[in-house]
Structures are given as C-alpha cells and as structure tokens.
C-alpha positions as a LaTeX table, in Angstrom:
\begin{tabular}{lrrr}
\hline
Residue & $x$ (\AA) & $y$ (\AA) & $z$ (\AA) \\
\hline
Met1 & $-101.60$ & 96.70 & $-37.71$ \\
Pro2 & $-100.28$ & 97.83 & $-34.99$ \\
Pro3 & $-98.13$ & 96.63 & $-33.90$ \\
Ala4 & $-99.83$ & 96.09 & $-30.07$ \\
Gln5 & $-101.42$ & 93.53 & $-31.88$ \\
Met6 & $-99.67$ & 91.37 & $-34.37$ \\
Pro7 & $-99.73$ & 87.85 & $-33.19$ \\
Leu8 & $-96.99$ & 86.83 & $-30.62$ \\
Pro9 & $-94.68$ & 83.71 & $-33.27$ \\
Ala10 & $-95.55$ & 79.92 & $-32.39$ \\
Arg11 & $-94.38$ & 79.05 & $-29.20$ \\
Pro12 & $-91.44$ & 75.90 & $-30.24$ \\
Pro13 & $-93.36$ & 72.59 & $-28.68$ \\
Arg14 & $-92.10$ & 70.93 & $-25.33$ \\
Arg15 & $-89.78$ & 68.62 & $-25.10$ \\
Pro16 & $-90.58$ & 67.20 & $-21.15$ \\
Trp17 & $-87.54$ & 64.66 & $-21.54$ \\
Gly18 & $-85.23$ & 67.73 & $-21.88$ \\
Ala19 & $-85.21$ & 68.63 & $-18.69$ \\
Ala20 & $-84.76$ & 65.06 & $-17.92$ \\
Val21 & $-81.98$ & 64.80 & $-20.30$ \\
Leu22 & $-79.74$ & 67.69 & $-18.34$ \\
Val23 & $-80.76$ & 66.68 & $-14.76$ \\
Ser24 & $-79.62$ & 62.57 & $-15.76$ \\
Ala25 & $-76.65$ & 63.92 & $-16.82$ \\
Trp26 & $-75.79$ & 66.39 & $-14.14$ \\
Phe27 & $-76.49$ & 62.56 & $-11.58$ \\
Leu28 & $-74.58$ & 61.09 & $-13.94$ \\
Gly29 & $-71.03$ & 62.83 & $-13.64$ \\
Ser30 & $-68.56$ & 63.49 & $-16.34$ \\
Pro31 & $-68.99$ & 61.70 & $-19.98$ \\
Pro32 & $-68.04$ & 58.71 & $-20.44$ \\
Leu33 & $-64.06$ & 58.57 & $-22.17$ \\
Pro34 & $-63.45$ & 59.10 & $-24.92$ \\
Ala35 & $-62.79$ & 55.42 & $-26.89$ \\
Gln36 & $-58.91$ & 55.35 & $-26.55$ \\
Ala37 & $-59.03$ & 55.84 & $-23.35$ \\
Leu38 & $-60.73$ & 52.60 & $-22.56$ \\
Arg39 & $-58.31$ & 49.57 & $-22.39$ \\
Ser40 & $-57.93$ & 45.78 & $-23.29$ \\
Ala41 & $-55.57$ & 43.22 & $-23.97$ \\
His42 & $-54.84$ & 44.51 & $-27.54$ \\
Phe43 & $-52.33$ & 41.06 & $-28.50$ \\
Ala44 & $-53.99$ & 38.13 & $-26.86$ \\
Asp45 & $-50.80$ & 37.67 & $-25.10$ \\
Pro46 & $-51.20$ & 34.69 & $-23.57$ \\
Met47 & $-50.76$ & 33.90 & $-20.92$ \\
Leu48 & $-51.50$ & 31.29 & $-18.14$ \\
Gln49 & $-51.94$ & 30.14 & $-13.79$ \\
Val50 & $-49.52$ & 26.93 & $-13.43$ \\
Ser51 & $-49.59$ & 26.56 & $-10.16$ \\
Ala52 & $-52.23$ & 27.42 & $-6.94$ \\
Gly53 & $-50.43$ & 25.66 & $-4.27$ \\
Leu54 & $-49.64$ & 29.17 & $-1.96$ \\
Pro55 & $-53.37$ & 30.21 & $-1.04$ \\
Gly56 & $-53.90$ & 34.28 & $-1.78$ \\
Cys57 & $-51.33$ & 35.37 & $-3.52$ \\
Pro58 & $-52.01$ & 38.00 & $-5.74$ \\
Ala59 & $-52.80$ & 36.92 & $-9.19$ \\
Pro60 & $-51.27$ & 39.62 & $-12.55$ \\
Ala61 & $-53.25$ & 41.90 & $-14.61$ \\
Val62 & $-53.51$ & 40.72 & $-17.71$ \\
Pro63 & $-52.10$ & 42.83 & $-19.50$ \\
Thr64 & $-54.33$ & 46.38 & $-21.32$ \\
Gln65 & $-52.93$ & 49.27 & $-23.76$ \\
Thr66 & $-55.57$ & 52.04 & $-25.12$ \\
Glu67 & $-56.48$ & 52.23 & $-28.96$ \\
Ala68 & $-53.25$ & 54.91 & $-28.62$ \\
Glu69 & $-50.59$ & 52.81 & $-26.61$ \\
Ala70 & $-51.17$ & 49.66 & $-28.80$ \\
Arg71 & $-50.46$ & 52.07 & $-32.85$ \\
Glu72 & $-47.08$ & 52.51 & $-30.71$ \\
Glu73 & $-46.37$ & 49.41 & $-29.82$ \\
Thr74 & $-47.10$ & 47.31 & $-32.67$ \\
His75 & $-44.61$ & 48.96 & $-34.28$ \\
Trp76 & $-41.52$ & 48.09 & $-32.80$ \\
Arg77 & $-43.59$ & 44.26 & $-31.15$ \\
Ala78 & $-42.82$ & 44.08 & $-35.38$ \\
Glu79 & $-39.92$ & 45.03 & $-35.36$ \\
Arg80 & $-38.81$ & 43.09 & $-32.02$ \\
Gly81 & $-40.85$ & 39.93 & $-33.48$ \\
Thr82 & $-38.92$ & 39.24 & $-37.05$ \\
Ser83 & $-35.80$ & 40.64 & $-36.14$ \\
Cys84 & $-35.26$ & 37.24 & $-34.81$ \\
Tyr85 & $-36.31$ & 36.58 & $-37.85$ \\
Arg86 & $-34.32$ & 37.80 & $-40.16$ \\
Ser87 & $-30.88$ & 37.24 & $-37.61$ \\
Gly88 & $-31.00$ & 33.57 & $-37.66$ \\
Arg89 & $-32.61$ & 33.24 & $-34.48$ \\
Cys90 & $-35.60$ & 32.61 & $-35.31$ \\
Arg91 & $-37.41$ & 29.36 & $-37.59$ \\
Leu92 & $-40.72$ & 31.32 & $-37.71$ \\
Pro93 & $-41.21$ & 34.64 & $-39.16$ \\
Asn94 & $-42.37$ & 36.78 & $-36.09$ \\
Ala95 & $-41.08$ & 35.41 & $-32.41$ \\
Tyr96 & $-44.59$ & 35.98 & $-31.42$ \\
Leu97 & $-45.63$ & 33.51 & $-33.79$ \\
Tyr98 & $-44.10$ & 30.57 & $-30.61$ \\
Asp99 & $-45.38$ & 31.96 & $-27.89$ \\
Ala100 & $-48.97$ & 30.71 & $-28.23$ \\
Glu101 & $-46.28$ & 27.10 & $-27.91$ \\
Ile102 & $-44.52$ & 28.13 & $-25.99$ \\
Ile103 & $-46.71$ & 28.22 & $-22.21$ \\
Pro104 & $-48.84$ & 26.29 & $-22.33$ \\
Arg105 & $-45.69$ & 23.78 & $-22.21$ \\
Val106 & $-44.24$ & 25.84 & $-20.30$ \\
Arg107 & $-47.43$ & 24.93 & $-18.08$ \\
Gln108 & $-47.05$ & 21.15 & $-18.81$ \\
Phe109 & $-43.35$ & 20.68 & $-17.44$ \\
Ile110 & $-43.78$ & 22.64 & $-14.36$ \\
Gln111 & $-46.50$ & 20.99 & $-13.54$ \\
Gln112 & $-44.63$ & 17.16 & $-14.42$ \\
Asp113 & $-41.89$ & 18.33 & $-12.54$ \\
Gly114 & $-43.51$ & 18.37 & $-8.43$ \\
Arg115 & $-40.55$ & 20.62 & $-7.67$ \\
Phe116 & $-43.04$ & 23.33 & $-7.78$ \\
Glu117 & $-46.91$ & 22.32 & $-6.73$ \\
His118 & $-46.42$ & 24.41 & $-3.15$ \\
Ser119 & $-46.27$ & 27.84 & $-5.30$ \\
Ser120 & $-48.45$ & 30.14 & $-6.77$ \\
Ile121 & $-47.25$ & 31.17 & $-10.80$ \\
Trp122 & $-48.75$ & 32.84 & $-13.56$ \\
Val123 & $-46.48$ & 32.71 & $-16.15$ \\
Leu124 & $-47.01$ & 35.40 & $-19.69$ \\
Gly125 & $-45.65$ & 35.14 & $-22.86$ \\
Gln126 & $-44.29$ & 38.22 & $-25.25$ \\
Arg127 & $-41.51$ & 36.90 & $-28.23$ \\
Arg128 & $-40.07$ & 34.57 & $-26.76$ \\
Trp129 & $-39.46$ & 35.98 & $-24.02$ \\
Val130 & $-41.42$ & 33.72 & $-20.44$ \\
Phe131 & $-42.40$ & 35.67 & $-18.08$ \\
Val132 & $-43.25$ & 34.74 & $-14.67$ \\
Met133 & $-45.52$ & 36.66 & $-11.83$ \\
Gly134 & $-46.72$ & 35.02 & $-8.58$ \\
Cys135 & $-46.23$ & 33.01 & $-4.94$ \\
Val136 & $-43.06$ & 30.58 & $-4.23$ \\
Gly137 & $-42.08$ & 29.33 & $-0.90$ \\
Ser138 & $-38.25$ & 30.44 & $-0.98$ \\
Ala139 & $-36.01$ & 32.79 & $-3.01$ \\
Glu140 & $-33.98$ & 28.91 & $-3.93$ \\
Gln141 & $-37.13$ & 27.98 & $-5.43$ \\
Gly142 & $-38.33$ & 30.32 & $-7.59$ \\
Arg143 & $-33.63$ & 30.68 & $-8.77$ \\
Ala144 & $-34.38$ & 26.69 & $-9.46$ \\
Leu145 & $-38.39$ & 27.50 & $-10.98$ \\
Glu146 & $-36.46$ & 30.49 & $-13.73$ \\
Gln147 & $-33.97$ & 27.70 & $-14.66$ \\
Ala148 & $-36.52$ & 24.98 & $-15.52$ \\
Ile149 & $-38.12$ & 27.31 & $-17.69$ \\
Gln150 & $-34.86$ & 27.73 & $-19.44$ \\
Asn151 & $-34.10$ & 24.90 & $-21.14$ \\
Val152 & $-38.37$ & 24.58 & $-22.57$ \\
Asp153 & $-37.57$ & 24.41 & $-26.00$ \\
Asp154 & $-37.89$ & 27.72 & $-28.10$ \\
Val155 & $-38.17$ & 30.05 & $-24.50$ \\
Glu156 & $-35.62$ & 32.58 & $-25.19$ \\
Ala157 & $-35.65$ & 34.33 & $-21.78$ \\
Val158 & $-37.34$ & 34.20 & $-18.48$ \\
Val159 & $-38.78$ & 37.43 & $-16.57$ \\
Gly160 & $-38.50$ & 35.65 & $-12.85$ \\
Gln161 & $-41.33$ & 39.06 & $-11.19$ \\
Trp162 & $-42.19$ & 36.18 & $-8.03$ \\
Met163 & $-41.98$ & 37.59 & $-4.54$ \\
Val164 & $-42.02$ & 34.56 & $-1.86$ \\
Gly165 & $-44.42$ & 33.95 & 0.37 \\
Val166 & $-47.78$ & 35.58 & $-0.16$ \\
Asp167 & $-47.34$ & 38.98 & 2.26 \\
Gly168 & $-45.98$ & 42.31 & 0.45 \\
Pro169 & $-46.56$ & 44.16 & $-2.69$ \\
Pro170 & $-46.40$ & 42.29 & $-5.51$ \\
Pro171 & $-43.31$ & 42.89 & $-7.42$ \\
Tyr172 & $-45.99$ & 43.12 & $-10.87$ \\
Pro173 & $-49.45$ & 44.61 & $-11.33$ \\
Glu174 & $-52.58$ & 43.01 & $-9.90$ \\
Ala175 & $-55.99$ & 41.88 & $-11.76$ \\
Gly176 & $-58.44$ & 43.93 & $-10.30$ \\
Pro177 & $-61.15$ & 43.37 & $-8.00$ \\
\hline
\end{tabular}
C-alpha cells in the first residue's frame, strides 16, 4: 500500500472531563497540604475554661502539632513522663496520667474559692504542670491564682500566662476564629 493510502491510527477517545479537571485545578490553586502539615491535638492534654468574668478576654488556642512534630515530641514526653515515676516523685508510671484528674480539680477549686469570679481563665495540664491562661483583674489576683492552684494535690508546677485586663496581645497563642 502506498503511504498516501495507509489508514490513520485510531484517535484516542476524547475525555470531556479532562479540560474540566485542568481548569478546576487552576482555579483551586495549589494542591492540598501533605498529611504531615495538618495540625491536630495529638496528645489530648486537658484544657478547660474555669471562669468567664472578664468579657472580651482572648481565648487560648488548643495545643496542636503536625504528625512530624508529634513524633518528635512523643520521645521527650515519654522520657519526662516516666522520669517522675523512676525518681519516686510520682505514684503513677507517667506524669501525664495525672492531668485528666488535676484539671477538673483545679476548676472546682477556683470556682469554689470565690476570689477569681471576676476573671476569665483557662487551665491546661501537661505532666502535672498547670498552665494558667486568660485575663485577671490585677497582678495581685494573678499571683494569688497561681498560689492557690499550687496547693491543689498532685500539681507539681504552675506556669502563669495571664494578662491584666483584656487589652493588648495575650502572652499565649490565641484560638482562631
């Protein structure tokens, strides 16, 4: 057969959705983030709001990590958590096991105390440490709050991250909208 008379190869079938996929990808912008860049609360550290007496106080963000950060943090959390038990300072085998009990007791103590009803406070527990975030009426009230929490059974340390009043940037990461 002369070349002019050779049949043309079959054309691949048309896919009408192909162009739609390209246009959609262009409109949507960049591809989604890889799974390790997504943030979530991997460790479920207990965090509660214990008072709401100062309206407008910025709420703290729940601690989150990427998959990679969580893997890295897992090692030192295991080390720090068990060292308490090995040294004889903890009766439970890991200091993080106390937090689920401590934070509700801190809330109960603060709410029954009465001195802190004109504050907006959140507490976060990590390895028997209580992080106090939010807004207080005065520096004296903030220091009294820290001292009161230190007296709750099983609390090892109190970290004050509060601010006086509700104006200005808070000394802790804020919750998103």
